[in-house]
N, C-alpha and C positions, 0 to 999 in steps of 0.2 A: 503493500500499500505505498502511496508520495506522501508525502506534504502534504500543508493549505498550496493550494493555487493560486493564480490570480482569474480572474469570469474569462469565460467565452468571450462576452461582449461589454467593451472598453464602454464605462460609464456618461465618459462626456463626450464620443468620438460616433459615437454608439459601430466606432470597428467593430469587425469579428475576429478576432485571433484564431485559424485553424484546431480544433479537439488535438492535435500532433504533437503544435509547438506550445500551448501554453506552459509558461514558467509557474517554479512557485514561487510563492512574495516569504515578503524576510521573516515570518512564523511559520513556515513549510520549512525552511530554510534550516530555521531554529530546533522546527520538531525534528526534523529528519537525520539532527544532531545527536539530540538528543534519543532520538531511537537506536541509534548506533549504539550511544555509549551502556545503554539499558541491555539491547541485547548481546552489548561485550561482559556485563555482568549475570550474566545468563550464562554465556553458552562456555565464557574462559575465555583459555585457548584451541577449543577445539575446531575441527575446520571447519571455514564458509565457501559455499558454494553456492556465490548468488546470482541471481536472475528475472528483468526488471521490463516487463514490457515496452516497448520500440517510442509510450510518446516521453515527449521533452522534460514532462512533472518525475516523469519517473524514474528517468536515468536522472536525473541532479542526483532521488533520493538516495539511488542506491551509488554514485558518487558521492558523499556524504556520509552515508553510514559506512559505505569500507572503509575510508580518510580513523576514521574515530579506529575502526581495527586494526591489527596488527597486520602490516601487508607482508608477514608471513602466516599467515596461517588460511589467509586466502585460494582457497584453489581455483577459483575459475567467474567470474565475473559473463556473465550472459546475457545477451537482450534476446528473451523466445516468442514476438510476435502473438504466439497462438496465444497469451493471456492478457494481451488487452482488452480494452472495453470495448460494446457495442459502438464501431466512430460512424451515433448520429448526433451527439453535443449541438455541434452548430449548422444540423442542416435546416435549413425553411424554406423547400419546395414539397411538394406533392409530389414530383415525382422526384426527388430520392430522397425521398422516406423511402419511394415503393422500393427505389431503386435500393436500399439497406437492405429493405428486407427483403429484394430475392439474393442479397447476393447470401443473403441468412443460412438461408434456407439452400441457398448451395454446398455449405461451408459448413456450417451450427454455427451453433449461437456463438461457443468462444474460436479465435482464430485473432 
């Protein structure tokens, strides 16, 4: 899970950021670092295999968590598209929504 992220729609300009490009807020960065410290307290020196979705905010969270852990215990850090959210966050038209549903039927709910 990623930390708190910026909104899809800019409240001032109304511009929409593509869902996969949304970044963490300052609070989200602090949350990720805190999660890393808590994880370190739980797992100690055990090996770590990290998997994150291709979303920018998930990658940022993984990177921040990894910085808190000892580099020697991180065995693998992998972007895994199959754990991405359904990609309909910034969809505006009925045609786009239908295209997403069709794609979901073809690939399954998690891809």
